[in-house]
C-alpha positions as CSV (number, residue, x, y, z in Angstrom):
1,X,0.4,-21.2,3.8
2,X,0.2,-20.6,0.0
3,X,2.9,-18.6,-1.8
4,X,2.4,-16.5,-4.9
5,X,5.4,-15.5,-6.9
6,X,5.5,-11.7,-6.9
7,X,7.4,-11.6,-10.3
8,X,4.2,-12.5,-12.2
9,X,2.8,-9.1,-11.4
10,X,5.7,-7.0,-12.7
11,X,5.8,-4.7,-9.7
12,X,8.2,-1.8,-9.8
13,X,9.3,-2.7,-6.3
14,X,8.5,-5.5,-3.9
15,X,9.3,-6.2,-0.2
16,X,7.8,-9.3,1.3
17,X,8.2,-8.6,5.1
18,X,7.8,-5.8,7.5
19,X,9.4,-4.6,10.7
20,X,8.0,-2.4,13.5
21,X,9.9,0.8,13.9
22,X,9.9,3.6,16.6
23,X,9.0,6.5,14.3
24,X,8.3,7.5,10.7
25,X,11.6,9.2,10.7
26,X,13.5,6.1,11.8
27,X,11.7,3.9,9.2
28,X,12.6,6.4,6.4
29,X,16.2,6.7,7.4
30,X,16.9,2.9,8.0
31,X,14.6,1.3,5.5
32,X,13.6,4.0,2.9
33,X,10.1,4.4,4.2
34,X,7.5,3.7,6.9
35,X,3.7,3.8,7.3
36,X,1.7,4.4,10.5
37,X,-0.9,1.7,10.7
38,X,-3.6,1.2,13.4
39,X,-1.3,-1.1,15.4
40,X,2.0,0.7,15.0
41,X,4.6,2.1,12.6
42,X,6.1,-0.3,10.2
43,X,8.8,-0.4,7.5
44,X,8.8,-3.0,4.8
45,X,11.9,-5.0,4.4
46,X,13.3,-7.7,2.0
47,X,12.3,-11.2,2.8
48,X,12.0,-13.0,-0.5
49,X,10.1,-12.8,-3.7
50,X,6.9,-14.5,-2.6
51,X,3.6,-13.2,-1.4
52,X,2.5,-15.3,1.6
53,X,-1.2,-16.1,1.8
54,X,-2.4,-17.4,5.2
55,X,-4.9,-20.2,5.6
56,X,-7.8,-18.1,7.0
57,X,-6.9,-14.4,7.7
58,X,-5.6,-12.1,5.1
59,X,-5.8,-8.5,4.0
60,X,-5.0,-6.5,0.9
61,X,-4.7,-2.7,1.0
62,X,-4.5,0.2,-1.4
63,X,-2.6,3.4,-0.4
64,X,-4.1,6.6,-1.8
65,X,-1.7,9.6,-1.5
66,X,-2.7,13.2,-0.8
67,X,-0.6,14.8,-3.5
68,X,-0.6,15.2,-7.2
69,X,2.2,16.0,-9.5
70,X,4.7,14.8,-6.9
71,X,4.2,17.3,-4.1
72,X,1.1,19.4,-4.7
73,X,-1.2,18.7,-1.7
74,X,-4.9,18.0,-2.5
75,X,-8.0,16.7,-0.8
76,X,-8.0,13.0,-1.9
77,X,-11.6,12.2,-1.1
78,X,-12.7,11.9,-4.7
79,X,-10.0,9.2,-5.3
80,X,-10.8,7.5,-2.0
81,X,-14.6,7.4,-2.8
82,X,-13.9,6.1,-6.4
83,X,-11.7,3.3,-5.1
84,X,-13.9,2.4,-2.2
85,X,-16.9,2.1,-4.5
86,X,-15.0,-0.1,-7.0
87,X,-13.7,-2.3,-4.1
88,X,-17.2,-2.4,-2.6
89,X,-18.6,-3.7,-5.9
90,X,-16.2,-6.6,-5.7
91,X,-16.2,-7.5,-1.9
92,X,-18.5,-7.8,1.0
93,X,-18.9,-4.3,2.5
94,X,-18.5,-5.6,6.0
95,X,-14.9,-6.6,5.2
96,X,-13.8,-3.2,3.9
97,X,-12.4,-0.4,6.1
98,X,-10.4,2.7,5.4
99,X,-8.6,5.3,7.5
100,X,-6.4,8.3,7.1
101,X,-2.8,8.0,8.3
102,X,0.8,9.1,7.5
103,X,3.6,7.6,5.5
104,X,7.2,8.6,5.2
105,X,10.0,8.0,2.7
106,X,13.6,9.0,2.1
107,X,14.1,11.4,-0.8
108,X,17.5,11.2,-2.4
109,X,16.7,14.3,-4.4
110,X,16.0,16.3,-1.3
111,X,18.3,14.4,0.9
112,X,15.6,14.5,3.5
113,X,12.5,12.6,4.9
114,X,9.2,13.4,3.2
115,X,6.0,12.8,5.1
116,X,2.6,12.5,3.4
117,X,-0.9,12.0,4.5
118,X,-2.4,8.9,2.9
119,X,-5.6,7.0,3.1
120,X,-5.5,3.2,3.3
121,X,-8.4,1.1,2.1
122,X,-8.2,-2.5,3.3
123,X,-10.2,-5.6,2.5
124,X,-10.0,-8.4,5.1
125,X,-10.5,-11.8,3.5
126,X,-10.3,-15.5,4.3
127,X,-8.0,-15.9,1.2
128,X,-6.5,-13.7,-1.4
129,X,-6.3,-14.8,-5.0
130,X,-4.2,-13.6,-8.0
131,X,-7.5,-12.0,-9.3
132,X,-7.7,-9.9,-6.1
133,X,-4.2,-8.7,-6.5
134,X,-4.9,-7.8,-10.1
135,X,-8.0,-5.8,-9.0
136,X,-5.8,-3.8,-6.7
137,X,-3.1,-3.3,-9.3
138,X,-5.8,-1.9,-11.7
139,X,-6.9,0.6,-9.0
140,X,-3.2,1.5,-8.2
141,X,-2.6,2.1,-11.9
142,X,-5.7,4.3,-12.1
143,X,-4.5,6.4,-9.1
144,X,-1.0,6.5,-10.6
145,X,-2.3,8.0,-13.8
146,X,-5.0,10.3,-12.4
147,X,-2.8,11.7,-9.6
148,X,0.4,11.9,-11.6
149,X,2.3,9.5,-9.3
150,X,5.6,7.8,-9.9
151,X,4.2,4.8,-8.0
152,X,1.3,3.7,-5.8
153,X,1.6,1.1,-3.1
154,X,-0.5,-1.9,-2.4
155,X,0.0,-4.3,0.6
156,X,-0.8,-7.9,0.7
157,X,-0.5,-9.2,4.3
158,X,3.1,-8.2,5.3
159,X,4.2,-7.6,1.7
160,X,4.4,-4.1,0.1
161,X,4.4,-3.7,-3.7
162,X,4.8,-0.5,-5.7
163,X,2.8,-0.4,-8.9
């Protein structure tokens, strides 16, 4: 296993591990947030400052929200298509998948759980390099600007970073 120091990417927030939770609500209350994936609901948790790259099976994902200006709901298809096309130009189309799902997070301002529809675009790869991470950071920064987001998430294997 290879480890990449997460500090070199200057993420706003980084959690290197994840834990399966019973519900989006539980994940938001206990760990600050959760995401429903194809194989269950997970919250990201602290585990160190390194991104772990496996020997032969890895994935890197981009989370595209369904809101702009914090809480105005929109159809995110334009942003999904733009990001998918950019990713497709860099990676083998057979290794890219995307799906709509739901995420949750705890809002201190509202003192409540916020749920949001998101689209996750994932690339499955034998390995992930620093260049791959930078490619996803660039897309996350584009989404952040275009959709007026405070932060946009990317996931590298079990790690979650907010750009």
